[in-house]
C-alpha positions as CSV (number, residue, x, y, z in Angstrom):
1,M,72.2,-2.0,-111.1
2,A,73.6,-2.6,-114.5
3,T,77.0,-2.7,-116.2
4,Q,75.7,-2.3,-119.8
5,T,74.9,1.2,-121.0
6,T,74.9,0.8,-124.8
7,T,71.4,-0.6,-125.3
8,R,68.1,-0.1,-123.7
9,G,67.1,-3.8,-123.6
10,R,64.4,-3.1,-126.2
11,G,65.7,-4.2,-129.5
12,N,69.0,-2.9,-130.8
13,A,68.4,0.8,-130.5
14,A,71.2,2.6,-128.8
15,A,70.2,4.6,-125.7
16,P,70.6,8.4,-126.3
17,V,73.3,10.1,-124.2
18,P,71.7,12.9,-122.1
19,L,73.6,16.3,-122.2
20,T,72.8,19.4,-120.2
21,R,72.7,21.6,-123.3
22,E,72.9,21.4,-127.1
23,P,76.4,20.6,-128.4
24,A,76.6,23.8,-130.6
25,P,79.9,23.0,-132.4
26,L,78.6,19.6,-133.5
27,A,75.3,21.1,-134.5
28,A,77.2,23.6,-136.6
29,L,79.1,20.8,-138.3
30,A,75.9,19.0,-139.0
31,A,74.3,22.1,-140.5
32,A,77.2,22.6,-142.9
33,G,76.3,19.5,-144.8
34,G,78.6,17.3,-146.8
35,E,80.2,14.1,-145.6
36,T,81.2,15.6,-142.3
37,G,77.9,17.1,-141.8
38,T,76.3,13.8,-142.4
39,R,78.4,12.1,-139.9
40,A,78.0,14.9,-137.4
41,A,74.2,14.7,-137.8
42,A,74.3,11.0,-137.2
43,L,76.3,11.6,-134.0
44,L,74.0,14.5,-133.0
45,A,71.1,12.1,-133.1
46,R,72.6,10.0,-130.4
47,F,72.3,12.8,-127.9
48,T,69.4,14.3,-126.1
49,W,69.3,17.6,-124.2
50,P,66.6,19.9,-122.6
51,G,64.7,21.6,-125.5
52,K,66.0,19.3,-128.2
53,P,63.5,19.5,-131.1
54,A,61.7,16.2,-131.8
55,D,62.3,14.6,-135.1
56,A,60.8,11.7,-136.9
57,G,63.8,9.4,-136.1
58,A,63.8,10.1,-132.4
59,A,62.5,7.5,-129.9
60,P,59.0,8.5,-128.8
61,A,58.8,10.4,-125.5
62,A,57.4,8.4,-122.5
63,A,53.8,9.0,-121.7
64,P,53.2,11.6,-119.1
65,L,53.0,10.3,-115.5
66,T,49.5,10.2,-113.8
67,A,49.1,11.9,-110.5
68,A,49.6,8.5,-108.7
69,E,52.7,7.8,-110.8
70,Q,54.0,11.2,-110.1
71,K,53.6,10.7,-106.4
72,R,55.3,7.4,-106.6
73,F,58.2,9.0,-108.6
74,E,58.6,11.6,-105.9
75,E,58.7,8.9,-103.2
76,G,61.1,6.9,-105.3
77,K,63.4,10.0,-105.5
78,T,63.5,10.1,-101.7
79,V,64.5,6.2,-101.6
80,Y,67.1,6.9,-104.3
81,T,68.7,9.8,-102.5
82,T,68.7,7.9,-99.3
83,L,70.0,4.4,-100.5
84,C,71.2,4.4,-104.1
85,V,73.0,7.8,-104.6
86,A,76.1,6.5,-102.7
87,C,76.9,4.1,-105.5
88,H,75.0,5.4,-108.5
89,N,75.5,9.1,-108.0
90,E,73.1,12.0,-108.0
91,N,73.0,12.1,-111.8
92,G,72.6,8.3,-112.3
93,E,76.1,8.1,-114.0
94,G,77.4,5.8,-111.4
95,R,80.6,5.9,-109.4
96,D,83.9,4.2,-110.4
97,K,84.4,0.8,-108.7
98,L,81.1,1.3,-106.7
99,G,78.1,1.4,-109.0
100,P,77.4,1.3,-112.7
101,P,75.5,4.1,-114.5
102,L,71.8,4.0,-114.6
103,V,71.5,6.5,-117.4
104,G,70.6,4.4,-120.5
105,S,71.2,1.2,-118.5
106,A,70.1,-2.0,-120.4
107,F,69.0,-3.6,-117.2
108,A,67.4,-0.7,-115.5
109,L,65.4,0.1,-118.7
110,S,64.6,-3.5,-119.6
111,Q,61.3,-5.2,-119.0
112,P,60.2,-4.0,-115.6
113,H,60.6,-7.5,-114.0
114,V,64.4,-7.4,-114.5
115,P,65.3,-4.3,-112.4
116,M,62.7,-5.5,-109.8
117,R,64.7,-8.8,-109.5
118,I,67.9,-6.8,-109.2
119,L,66.6,-4.6,-106.4
120,M,65.1,-7.6,-104.6
121,N,67.9,-10.1,-104.8
122,G,70.9,-8.0,-105.8
123,K,73.3,-8.4,-108.7
124,E,76.9,-9.7,-109.0
125,G,78.7,-7.5,-111.6
126,S,82.1,-6.5,-112.9
127,I,81.9,-3.4,-110.8
128,G,80.9,-5.1,-107.6
129,L,77.9,-6.4,-105.8
130,M,74.5,-4.6,-105.9
131,P,73.2,-5.6,-102.4
132,P,69.7,-7.3,-102.2
133,L,67.1,-4.8,-100.9
134,G,64.0,-6.9,-101.2
135,S,63.8,-7.5,-97.4
136,T,64.4,-3.9,-96.7
137,L,62.1,-2.2,-99.2
138,S,58.3,-2.6,-99.7
139,D,56.6,-3.2,-103.1
140,D,55.6,0.5,-103.1
141,Q,59.2,1.6,-102.4
142,I,60.6,-0.6,-105.2
143,A,58.0,0.6,-107.6
144,G,58.8,4.2,-106.6
145,V,62.6,4.0,-106.9
146,L,62.3,2.2,-110.2
147,T,59.8,4.8,-111.5
148,F,62.3,7.4,-110.6
149,V,65.2,5.7,-112.2
150,C,63.3,4.9,-115.3
151,R,62.1,8.5,-115.7
152,S,65.3,10.4,-114.7
153,W,68.4,11.7,-116.5
154,G,66.8,11.4,-119.9
155,N,65.6,7.8,-119.4
156,Q,62.2,7.3,-121.1
157,G,61.0,4.2,-119.2
158,S,57.5,3.5,-118.0
159,A,56.2,3.9,-114.5
160,I,56.4,0.8,-112.4
161,D,53.3,-0.6,-110.7
162,P,53.6,-1.9,-107.1
163,A,51.3,-4.9,-108.1
164,A,53.9,-6.0,-110.6
165,V,56.6,-5.8,-107.9
166,A,54.4,-8.0,-105.7
167,D,54.1,-10.6,-108.5
168,V,57.9,-10.7,-109.1
169,R,58.5,-11.0,-105.4
170,K,56.2,-14.1,-105.4
171,Q,58.0,-15.5,-108.4
172,T,61.5,-15.1,-106.9
173,S,60.6,-15.8,-103.2
174,G,62.8,-18.9,-103.1
175,R,66.0,-17.1,-104.5
176,S,68.7,-16.7,-102.0
177,R,71.6,-15.3,-104.0
178,P,72.2,-12.3,-106.2
179,W,71.5,-12.5,-109.9
180,T,74.4,-12.7,-112.3
181,E,74.7,-10.8,-115.6
182,K,74.4,-14.0,-117.5
183,E,71.2,-14.9,-115.8
184,L,69.6,-11.6,-116.3
185,L,70.6,-11.5,-120.1
186,E,68.8,-14.9,-120.4
187,I,65.7,-13.5,-118.7
188,V,65.8,-10.5,-121.1
189,K,65.9,-12.8,-124.1
């Protein structure tokens, strides 16, 4: 869906890089103090992992999903594993020359109308073409798969509402070609 992975599309904050566990050697360097420790601590703050203690400088965790949103998430996971995994990988890290990463993706985690547009109409990118899926997927399916993407692999996005998808579908109903990165960046601004 997106080629950019350095920002979340919400200000200039860099997206945290998800790890499967704490990078112990880096944590040891940070704990040692001094100039190297300060640099290691700054780098450590750029990562997230299961069980990482929350700190004052960390981005706030996303609100827990409601029961309806959790159901939408699970349904979206099914759509993702059926349609999206071939290009974006099981872990959202993308596949070389097929699909960009969704982990920390500026477009996937942008204002919800941006990834909705990409799913509905497709996207031309440096890696290739994201096919348009708007005629294939219902508003509920698009909301579900985007909720799954926005809440997986360390992403801290909001759940997506099917009614918002319907609104964007109406707004873009006359569009017949995929979005370009330049067009999407203009929309984000």
